N, C-alpha and C positions, 0 to 999 in steps of 0.2 A: 794392445790388439793391433792387428794389421789394419792399416787405414785403407789400403787399396792394393790391387795387384801392381799398379805402377803409380808412383808419385812423380809429378812434374813440377819443378821449381821454375816459375816464370810463365806468366799468362799472356805473352805476346804472340806474334804470328807463328813462331817456331813451336812454342809450347802448346798452343791450342790446336794447330794443325796436327801435331803428333797425338794429342789427346783424342781428336776425332777419329784418327786412324785406329788407335788402340781400342776405343769404345766400339767401333764398327766390327772389331774382331772378337768382341765379347769380354774384353778385359775391363775390370773396374779401375777407374782412373780418378785421382784427386790432383787438382792443379792448385798450386800456391802462388800468390803474387804479393810482392811487398807493398803494392799500392792497389790500383785498379787494373783489371785485365785490359790489354791493348792501349795502355795509357802513355807508354814511353815511345821508343823509336818506331813501333809499328804504326801508331797513329800519326807520327810526325812525318812519315814517308811521302814521297811524291807519287808513288803508286805506279811507276813505270815498270812494266814486265820486260826488262831490257836484256834479254838473253843474248842478243847479238851486238851489244854496245862494244865498239872497238876498245874501250877502256877496260873492259873485263879482262882478268887474267885468263890465259888459254886453258889453265887447269879446271876452270869453272864451266867450260862449254858442255860437257856431257851431263853434268848434274842439272844445268840450266835447261837443256833440251828436255830431259826427263821431267822436270818439274813443270815446265810449260805444257807438256803433253797431258798432264793431269789436271790442268787448270779448269777446263770447261766443266768436268765432273765435280771438281772441288767447289766451284762457285754454285753449281746447281744444288749440291747438297746443303751448303750453308744457307742458301736462299730458302730451300724447302724447310729446313729445321727452324730457322729463325723467323720466317715469314717476311723478311726484308729483302728488297731488291738491291743488287750490287751491279749497276750498269757499267758496261765498258764505255769509257769516256772518249778514247781515241783508238785508232786502229793502224796508224802509221806514224813514223818518226822521220823528220829531216835531220840527218846527222852530219854535223860539220867536221871535216878532217883537214889536216894540213897536207897530207900525202895520201893519194888515192890508193886503195888496195890493188894488187895486180889483177888486171883484167876488168877492173871497175871503171865506169864512166860517170862523171859528174852530171847532175841534173842540169839542163839548160836553164838560162835566166828566165825564160818565158814560163817554165813550169814553176820555178821558185817564186816568181811574183804572183802566179795564180794561187799557190798553196799558202804563201806567207807574204802578202802584199807589203812592199816597201822594205823587205828584208835587205840588210846590209851585209854583204859577203865578207868584207874586211880581211881578205886573204884566205878564207875558208872555201873549200869545195864541199858540196853537199850531195849526199846519197839518200835515197829513199829506202827505209827499212820497214818491213812488215812487223809491226810491234804494237802490242796493245797497252793501254794504261787504264787504270781505275782510280777512283778516289779512295785513299786509304781510310778516310773518315767513314765512308760507307761500310767498308770491311770491319772497321773497329767497332761500329755499332752492331753489326750482325753476328760476328764470330763468337763472342762470349754467350750470346743467347743460343746460338746453334750448339755449342758445347753442352750447355745445360740441358737442352732438349734431347741431346743424345745420351744423357745419363751421367755426364761428367760432373764430379763434385768440384765446385770452384770456391776456393777459400782465399778471398781477397783480403788485403791489409794483414797478411800473415807471411812474414819473410822466413825463408829457410836459412838458418844461420850456420849449420854444419851438418855433416853426415858421417856415419860409420857403419861398416858392414858387420853383422854378427848373426850367427846361427841361421844362415840362409836368407836373411832379410836385411834391409837397410833401415837404420834408425835415423830419424830426422829430428834435429833440434830446431824448433821453430819459435817464433816470437809468441806463440800461444801455447807452447808446451812441447812434449816429446811424443812423436808418432813413429810408426813403422810401416814399411811397404815392402813388396817383393822386389821392386826395382826403383831406381831413381833416374830421371833425366834432368840434368842441369841445363835449362834453357833460359837463364836469367840475363842473357845479352851482355851489356857492358858491366854488369854486376857479378859476372860468373866467378871471378877470382875470389869473391867473398865466401863461396862455398868450397872451391878448390884452390887453395893458396898456391901461388906460383904459376897459375894458368896464364899464358901470354895473351891476354886479351884485355882491352880497356876502352873507355869512351872516346869517340871521335865526334866532337861537337859539330853540329851544322846549323846554320841560320837559314830560314826560309821565310817566304811571305806569299800572300795572296793579293793580286791586284785585280780590280774590276774595271773593265773597259766597255764603254758604251759605243754605239754607232754601228755602221755597216761593216767596217773593216775588222774582221775576226779571223782566227785560225781554227782549223779542225784537226790539226795534227801537232805532235810534239816537235818542238824545235830545240835541238841540243847541240852544244859543243862541249869540249872539256872544260870550258870556262863557266858556262851557265846553261840551265835548261828552263824551258818555258812550257808548261803542261796545261792544256785547256781542260777545264773542269765543267764546262757548260755554262750557258747564260752569261757569257762575257767574263767569266772568272778564270784566272790563270794562276797556277801555283808556280812559283819561281824559286829556284835553288841552285846551288847550295854551297855553303862554305865547308871546309874541312879543317877543324882546329883541334889541337891537342891542349885542351883546357880543363882536363880533369872532369869532375862531375858538376861543373858550373853550367847552369842552364839559363843564365841571365841573357836577355835579348839586348844586344848592344846597337844603338841606332846608327852608328857609323858603318857597322857591318851591313846593316839592312840597306843603307843608302848606296853603298858600293855595289851590293848584289843587284839592286834595282837598276842602277846605272849600267851595269853589264848587260842587263836584259834590254834596256832601252837602246843601247848602242847596236845590239843585234837586230832588234825589231822595233824601230822608232815609233810605230803607233802606240806603244805602251807609254809614251811620254804623256798621253792624255788620260792615263789610267789613274785610279785611286788605290793606294795601298790600304786594304781593309783589315788584314790580319798579319801578324808576325809571330814567329815562334822558333824554338830551337829543339833539336832532338839529339840524343846521345846514342850514336850508332856503335855497335860493338865491332871493333877492329882488332884483329889478331896481329901477331908479330910479323907475318908475311902477307897480310891482306886476304888470306883465304879463310873460309870457314874451318872451324874445328868440330868434326863429327866423329866421335870415337867412343869406345868402351874403356872406362878408366879402371874398373875392377869387375869382378864377376857380377855385381848387381848394380853398377852405376854407369851411366852414359853421359856424355857431354855433347851439347849442340849449341855452339855460339860462334861469334866472329863472322857473321854473315854480312857485316858492314852495310853497304848501300843496297844489298839485294835480298834482304830478309823476306820482303813481300813476295818477290818472284820465286824464291827457293823454298818457301814454306811447304807447299804441297809435296814436293819431292823429298825434302828432308823428313817430313813427318811420315811418309810412306816407307822410306828406307829404315828409319829408326824402328818403326813397328815391325818390319820384317826382321831386323836384327834381334830385337828384344824377344820376339816370339819364335826364334830359331827357324825363320823361313829364309829362302835363298834371296839375297839382295838383288834387286833389278839393276843396280849400277854400282860399280866399284867405288869405294870411298877412300882408297889409299892416299890420294892427294891431300886428304883432310885429316889424316891421322896425327895423334899426339907425338908419335916417334920422331917427327921432323923437328920437334923442339926438345933436344936432349936434356933430360933432368929438369923439365919444366915444372912438374908438380912437386909440392912439398907435403909430407905427412900422408 
C-alpha cells in the first residue's frame, strides 16, 4: 500500500522543513529517520543565519536570501504548531576579515570595545553585519512537534536502506519493512550516499563547546572570524565553534581539539578566560564534493537534498519551499541550477 504521497528520508532541518511545506499544501507525508528527528547536525549547529558570511560560496547567495526571507513566517508557524518559543538570540555579527571588501570601512576601536569589551584584533578588521542567530536546540525541540501537529507521520528509528521506482511509485526498503510512496526526498545529510550510492557527499566532523561566563562583561552579538566563532545564547552562555575534520562517521569528542578551539576563542575575546566549559559535542555536517548543496531530481519520483554543510539551519525554509514547488509541479521561486547533480558527471551508481 502507498504509505504517503511523499516519503522523506531524514528527519533533520531539511527533511522536516520540506515536510511542513508539503503538508501545508495538502500532501500526506511520512518522514523516516535512522535515529531521532533533529538529533544529528541540525541539533549540533551553532544556529547562525549567516547569509552574508564572506566565507560562503557566491553561488549560495540567492538561495540564502530567499530562505532568510521565509524565516519569520517559518518560525511563527513552528511556534504556533508546537507551542514552543524559538527566540532570536542575537541580531548582529562582528565579522573579522583580513582584507576589507571594496567600499567597506572597518569599525573603529571604540565601537569594537563597546560591543566586545577587551576584543583582541590580532590583525583582523571587523565589519558589522545584520544577521540573526537562534539556538539550534530550541529549534530541535520544536520542529518535530510542529511536523506532527501538521499531520506529518514521523517514523523514528527507521532507516531507509534503498529505493527503487516501479509502476509510478517509489518502493522504499526500510529497517522495518518495505513501503511505497508517490515520491521520495533523500534528506539524510551525511548518510545520503547510503540511499544513493556514488552521491558525492559525506560527513565533515566539527567539534563545538558551550562556555558559561559570569560577571558584567558580556557580548550581545556574534563574534566571528574564519578561525573561530562565539555565539551568545543568553544568560552568559556562549556556543563556540568549530573544527572541520574529515574523520568519517567518528563522533568522539577529543579533548585536545576542544582545548585548541577554546584557546582560539580566548585569544580573540580574552574575557572567556574566566569562563567554564560546560558542554562539548561533535556534529557530522554533510559536505559535498564542491562545498555546495545538492538539490536535484534524481529520477521521475526521487529528489535529493543534502550537502548543506554549515548552512542547513539557514537554508532549511528555502530548500523546503523549493522542493515542495518542484514536487508539486509549481514554478520554483529560485533557480537551482548551481546545485544540480549534473556538475558531478557520473556521480550516481545504479
